C-alpha positions as CSV (number, residue, x, y, z in Angstrom):
1,M,-109.9,4.4,8.0
2,S,-106.7,2.9,7.2
3,S,-105.8,-0.9,8.1
4,A,-104.6,-1.9,11.8
5,G,-102.8,-4.6,10.4
6,A,-98.9,-5.3,11.3
7,T,-96.5,-3.2,9.2
8,I,-95.3,-5.3,5.9
9,V,-93.4,-2.5,4.1
10,S,-91.1,-0.3,5.9
11,L,-88.2,1.8,4.0
12,R,-86.1,4.0,6.3
13,D,-84.1,6.9,5.1
14,V,-83.7,5.2,2.0
15,G,-81.5,6.6,-0.7
16,K,-80.8,5.7,-4.3
17,T,-78.1,7.2,-6.8
18,F,-78.0,5.5,-10.2
19,D,-74.7,4.7,-11.9
20,S,-74.9,8.1,-14.1
21,R,-75.4,10.1,-10.4
22,T,-78.6,10.5,-10.9
23,V,-80.0,10.7,-7.3
24,A,-83.4,9.6,-7.7
25,L,-84.2,9.1,-3.6
26,D,-83.4,10.5,-0.6
27,G,-84.3,10.1,2.6
28,F,-87.1,8.5,1.7
29,N,-89.3,6.7,4.5
30,L,-92.2,4.8,4.1
31,D,-94.4,2.6,6.4
32,V,-97.5,0.5,4.8
33,R,-99.9,-1.6,6.8
34,A,-101.3,-5.2,5.7
35,G,-104.7,-4.4,3.6
36,E,-103.8,-1.2,3.2
37,F,-103.9,0.7,-0.1
38,V,-101.8,3.4,-0.5
39,S,-100.8,5.8,-3.0
40,L,-97.5,7.7,-4.1
41,L,-98.3,10.7,-5.9
42,G,-95.9,13.2,-7.6
43,P,-94.5,14.7,-10.1
44,S,-93.0,12.5,-13.2
45,G,-89.2,11.7,-12.3
46,C,-89.9,12.0,-8.7
47,G,-88.7,8.6,-7.6
48,K,-92.2,6.9,-7.2
49,S,-91.3,3.9,-9.6
50,T,-87.5,3.7,-7.9
51,A,-89.0,3.4,-4.6
52,L,-91.6,0.7,-6.0
53,R,-88.9,-1.6,-7.7
54,I,-87.0,-1.1,-4.8
55,V,-89.9,-2.7,-2.3
56,A,-90.3,-5.6,-5.1
57,G,-86.8,-6.5,-5.5
58,L,-86.2,-5.3,-8.6
59,G,-83.9,-3.0,-7.5
60,T,-81.3,-2.1,-4.6
61,A,-81.2,0.9,-2.6
62,S,-77.5,2.7,-2.3
63,E,-78.6,3.4,1.3
64,G,-81.0,3.4,4.2
65,T,-82.7,-0.3,4.9
66,V,-86.0,-2.0,3.4
67,K,-88.2,-4.5,4.8
68,A,-90.6,-6.0,2.4
69,P,-92.0,-9.5,2.2
70,D,-89.5,-11.9,0.8
71,G,-91.4,-12.7,-2.6
72,N,-95.1,-13.5,-3.3
73,I,-95.0,-10.1,-4.7
74,G,-97.3,-8.8,-7.5
75,F,-96.2,-6.0,-10.0
76,V,-98.1,-4.4,-12.5
77,F,-96.1,-2.4,-15.0
78,Q,-97.0,0.8,-16.6
79,E,-97.2,-1.1,-19.6
80,P,-99.3,-4.6,-19.9
81,T,-96.3,-6.5,-21.0
82,L,-97.7,-9.1,-22.8
83,M,-96.5,-11.9,-24.4
84,P,-98.1,-11.4,-28.3
85,W,-97.7,-15.0,-29.5
86,A,-99.6,-16.1,-26.1
87,S,-103.2,-16.5,-25.2
88,V,-104.7,-14.4,-22.5
89,A,-104.9,-17.6,-20.3
90,A,-101.2,-18.3,-21.1
91,N,-100.3,-14.9,-20.2
92,V,-102.0,-14.9,-16.6
93,R,-100.2,-18.4,-16.1
94,L,-96.6,-17.2,-16.7
95,P,-95.8,-16.8,-13.1
96,L,-97.1,-20.3,-12.0
97,K,-95.3,-21.6,-14.9
98,L,-92.3,-20.3,-13.3
99,A,-93.4,-21.3,-10.1
100,H,-93.3,-25.0,-11.3
101,A,-97.2,-25.4,-9.9
102,D,-99.3,-28.2,-10.9
103,D,-101.8,-28.0,-13.9
104,A,-104.6,-28.3,-11.8
105,H,-104.1,-25.6,-9.2
106,A,-102.8,-23.8,-12.3
107,K,-105.9,-24.1,-14.3
108,A,-108.1,-23.3,-11.6
109,A,-106.1,-20.2,-10.1
110,V,-105.9,-18.9,-13.9
111,A,-109.7,-19.4,-14.3
112,Q,-110.0,-17.3,-10.6
113,A,-107.7,-14.3,-11.5
114,L,-109.6,-14.0,-14.9
115,A,-113.1,-14.0,-13.6
116,R,-111.9,-11.7,-11.0
117,V,-110.9,-8.7,-13.9
118,G,-114.2,-10.1,-16.2
119,L,-112.2,-11.6,-18.7
120,T,-113.4,-15.2,-18.4
121,E,-114.6,-15.3,-22.0
122,F,-111.3,-13.7,-23.4
123,A,-109.3,-16.5,-22.2
124,D,-108.8,-17.8,-25.6
125,A,-107.9,-14.5,-27.3
126,F,-104.5,-12.8,-27.8
127,P,-103.3,-9.5,-27.2
128,R,-103.5,-7.9,-30.6
129,E,-107.4,-8.6,-30.5
130,L,-107.5,-7.0,-26.8
131,S,-108.2,-3.4,-26.3
132,G,-105.7,-1.2,-24.0
133,G,-108.1,-2.0,-21.0
134,M,-108.5,-5.3,-21.4
135,K,-104.8,-5.8,-21.8
136,M,-104.3,-3.9,-18.5
137,R,-106.9,-6.3,-17.1
138,A,-104.7,-9.2,-18.4
139,S,-101.7,-7.9,-16.0
140,I,-103.6,-7.2,-13.4
141,A,-104.9,-10.7,-13.3
142,R,-101.3,-12.0,-13.9
143,A,-100.1,-10.2,-10.8
144,L,-103.2,-11.4,-9.0
145,V,-102.5,-15.2,-9.9
146,T,-100.4,-16.1,-7.0
147,E,-102.4,-14.4,-4.7
148,P,-99.7,-11.9,-3.5
149,Q,-99.8,-10.7,-0.4
150,L,-98.6,-7.2,-1.7
151,L,-99.5,-6.2,-4.9
152,L,-97.4,-2.8,-6.3
153,M,-98.6,-1.1,-9.4
154,D,-96.8,1.3,-11.0
155,E,-99.0,4.3,-12.8
156,P,-101.2,1.1,-14.4
157,F,-104.2,3.1,-15.9
158,A,-102.2,6.3,-17.1
159,A,-102.2,5.5,-20.6
160,L,-106.0,5.0,-21.0
161,D,-108.9,7.4,-21.8
162,E,-110.5,8.7,-18.9
163,I,-114.0,6.6,-19.1
164,T,-112.0,3.1,-19.0
165,R,-109.7,4.6,-16.2
166,F,-112.9,5.2,-14.4
167,K,-114.0,1.8,-14.6
168,L,-110.9,0.1,-14.0
169,N,-110.5,2.0,-10.9
170,N,-113.8,0.8,-9.7
171,D,-112.5,-3.0,-10.6
172,L,-109.3,-2.6,-8.9
173,L,-111.5,-1.0,-5.6
174,R,-114.1,-3.8,-5.9
175,V,-110.6,-6.4,-6.2
176,W,-109.0,-5.2,-3.2
177,Q,-112.4,-5.2,-0.8
178,E,-112.4,-9.0,-2.3
179,L,-109.2,-9.9,-1.3
180,R,-107.5,-7.6,1.3
181,R,-104.1,-7.5,-0.1
182,T,-101.9,-4.4,0.3
183,V,-101.9,-2.2,-2.4
184,I,-99.0,0.5,-3.0
185,F,-99.9,2.6,-6.0
186,V,-98.2,4.8,-7.8
187,T,-99.9,7.6,-9.8
188,H,-99.4,11.2,-10.8
189,S,-103.2,12.1,-10.7
190,V,-104.6,13.6,-7.9
191,F,-108.1,12.4,-8.8
192,E,-107.0,9.1,-9.4
193,S,-105.1,8.9,-5.7
194,V,-107.9,10.4,-3.7
195,Y,-110.6,8.0,-5.5
196,L,-108.7,5.0,-4.7
197,S,-106.7,5.5,-1.7
198,Q,-106.8,5.5,2.0
199,R,-103.7,7.1,2.6
200,I,-101.5,9.4,0.3
201,V,-97.9,10.0,0.2
202,V,-96.9,13.4,-1.6
203,M,-93.3,13.3,-2.6
204,T,-90.7,16.3,-3.6
205,P,-89.3,16.4,-7.2
206,R,-86.2,14.7,-7.7
207,P,-84.7,13.6,-5.4
208,G,-87.6,11.8,-3.9
209,R,-88.6,12.6,-0.1
210,V,-92.0,12.3,1.6
211,F,-93.5,15.7,2.1
212,A,-96.6,15.1,3.2
213,E,-98.9,12.1,4.1
214,I,-102.7,12.5,3.9
215,E,-105.0,10.2,5.2
216,V,-108.7,10.1,2.7
217,P,-111.3,8.3,5.6
218,A,-113.9,8.2,3.0
219,S,-116.1,4.9,3.4
220,Y,-116.0,2.1,0.7
221,P,-116.9,1.3,-2.2
222,R,-115.9,4.3,-3.2
223,E,-118.6,4.7,-6.7
224,D,-119.1,7.1,-9.3
225,R,-121.1,9.2,-6.8
226,Y,-118.4,9.9,-4.5
227,R,-116.6,11.9,-7.3
228,M,-119.5,14.4,-7.1
229,S,-119.5,14.5,-3.6
230,P,-118.0,17.9,-1.7
231,E,-116.0,15.2,0.3
232,Y,-113.6,14.2,-2.8
233,A,-113.5,17.6,-3.5
234,G,-112.4,18.3,-0.3
235,Y,-110.0,16.0,-0.6
236,C,-108.9,16.3,-4.1
237,R,-108.0,20.4,-2.9
238,Q,-105.9,19.1,-0.1
239,V,-103.8,17.0,-1.7
240,A,-103.8,19.3,-4.6
241,E,-102.2,21.9,-2.4
242,A,-99.6,19.8,-0.6
243,L,-98.6,18.6,-4.1
244,E,-98.2,22.3,-5.4
245,A,-96.2,22.9,-2.1
246,A,-93.9,19.8,-2.2
247,M,-93.4,21.1,-6.1
248,G,-92.4,24.8,-4.9
249,G,-90.1,23.3,-2.2
250,A,-92.1,24.7,0.6
251,S,-91.3,22.8,4.2
């Protein structure tokens, strides 16, 4: 049930070699359509985050061609990276401040972003007063406050406990369904990728290439009972087998 929107991200034969001569990506190809939820799945060090940063314009490809939206991209990092001296509201407002948005617009946008992630009551709190999950919610709100066309998420829930991770997975899907923005989500969890995604791109170990693309046509909303279903178990098995084959260098 992938979106039928126009392609807004396209990477063709992208390679990335760092100054250390480490080859992170080689012949990497990816197309993502507007409104789609796509996960990049692979082992640590396979180039998932490198590919995401190239899409975001935070890094450059050594070779190949890259098509991505020019600006208005939201990025959620592995760590919340909140300013400890600023309130939650001030942290969320930062992208608007950098864009010189007027006060009335910024105030309304921050309130809306906080409401979407369930942090309205914590607008005046400081990061040290928040749990790990709440810090990540604030980071997501900050990425959403500019209403980006494309949301890039680099293993945002990897450091959280399983219960919090499940809850944030549900909340993320709710926000995605509400806004219908495009999401590219990096993870090394088979279970998380199957729960969230319309399509999963399985990558090889470094240098990263696309080994397989697997559609997950299960309907939304996907709630906790979906995790217990035979359908979910079947997709997890299919993706796990593809990942195992990618790790083994099968063709």
